[in-house]
Each structure stands twice: as C-alpha cells, then as structure tokens.
C-alpha positions in Angstrom: -32.1 -2.0 8.4 -30.2 -1.4 11.6 -27.4 1.5 11.8 -24.7 -1.1 12.2 -26.1 -3.0 9.1 -26.0 0.1 7.2 -22.3 1.0 7.8 -21.5 -2.6 7.0 -23.3 -2.0 3.7 -21.7 1.3 3.1 -18.1 -0.3 3.7 -19.1 -2.7 1.1 -20.1 -0.3 -1.7 -17.5 2.4 -0.9 -14.6 -0.3 -1.0 -16.1 -1.7 -4.4 -16.4 1.5 -6.2 -12.8 2.8 -4.7 -11.3 -0.3 -6.0 -12.8 0.0 -9.6 -11.9 3.5 -9.7 -8.3 3.0 -9.2 -8.1 0.3 -11.1 -9.8 1.9 -14.1 -7.1 4.8 -14.2 -4.4 2.3 -15.3 -5.5 -1.4 -15.3 -1.9 -2.5 -16.4 -0.2 -1.2 -13.3 0.4 -4.1 -10.9 0.1 -1.9 -8.0 -3.5 -1.0 -9.1 -4.4 -4.4 -9.8 -3.3 -5.5 -6.2 -5.2 -2.4 -4.8 -8.4 -3.7 -6.4 -7.9 -7.4 -4.8 -7.9 -5.6 -1.5 -10.6 -3.5 -2.1 -12.6 -6.6 -3.1 -11.5 -8.5 0.0 -12.5 -5.7 2.1 -15.7 -5.3 0.4 -16.5 -9.0 0.5 -15.8 -8.4 4.6 -18.6 -5.7 4.6 -20.9 -7.7 2.6 -20.8 -10.8 4.8 -20.9 -8.7 7.8 -23.9 -6.8 6.7 -25.7 -10.0 6.2 -24.5 -11.2 9.6 -25.7 -8.3 11.1 -29.3 -8.2 9.4 -29.6 -12.0 9.6 -33.4 -12.9 10.3 -32.6 -16.3 12.0 -29.9 -18.2 13.9 -29.4 -20.3 10.9 -28.8 -17.4 8.5 -26.4 -16.0 11.0 -24.5 -19.1 11.6 -24.0 -19.2 7.7 -22.7 -15.9 7.4 -20.4 -16.4 10.3 -18.9 -19.2 8.6 -18.4 -17.5 5.5 -17.0 -14.6 7.4 -14.4 -17.0 8.4 -12.5 -16.4 5.3 -11.7 -13.0 6.6 -7.7 -13.5 6.9 -7.6 -13.4 2.9 -8.0 -9.6 3.8 -5.0 -9.9 6.0 -2.9 -11.5 3.5 -4.0 -9.3 0.5 -3.0 -6.2 2.3 0.4 -7.7 3.0 0.5 -8.4 -0.5 -0.5 -5.1 -1.4 2.0 -3.4 1.0 4.9 -5.5 -0.8 3.9 -4.4 -4.1 3.6 -0.9 -3.3 6.7 -0.7 -1.6 8.3 -2.5 -4.6 6.6 -0.2 -7.4 9.4 2.6 -7.3 11.2 3.6 -10.3 13.6 1.1 -11.6 17.0 2.1 -12.6 18.0 1.4 -16.3 20.0 -1.5 -16.8 
C-alpha cells in the first residue's frame, strides 16, 4: 500500500468514526444527522480515492474514477450542513 493510498484510507476511517461519534451523542438533533451525512460523503470520497490510488489495473482505476465522479454530493452535503448549523440556534418562545 502506498503512502497516498494509506492517507485516503485513514481519511475514510476517521471521517466515519467521527461522524458516528457525533451522531451517537444526540441522534435526534438535526445538526448531528446532517453532520453524519457529511462525514459519510467524505468517507465515501476517501474510500473511492483509496481504491483509485491502489488500483492494480487500468480498468479498475477507470471504474473507481467513474464512481469518484459522485464527489459533488460532498459539496452539496456541506452546504446543507452549514445551513442547518447556522439555523440551529435557540429559537425564541412563541
């Protein structure tokens, strides 16, 4: 395993663990659920990049490159998380 592939694998593992840890603190909060989804999309990104960097053939690299084309999901999930986080403050009583 190359160093670059290992970095991508550790990003996958740490992102998954951190998302699950935050979600387990309070699964009913919307911001925690959004953060979990953000961490899972980042983990997906790291997982695809790990396989792309450690591919043994051109066909395998092409497959993981095509799967990796779903990276815009991470950007849209980040935007969603930012909007939820910004609107998660204390609401005044009605």
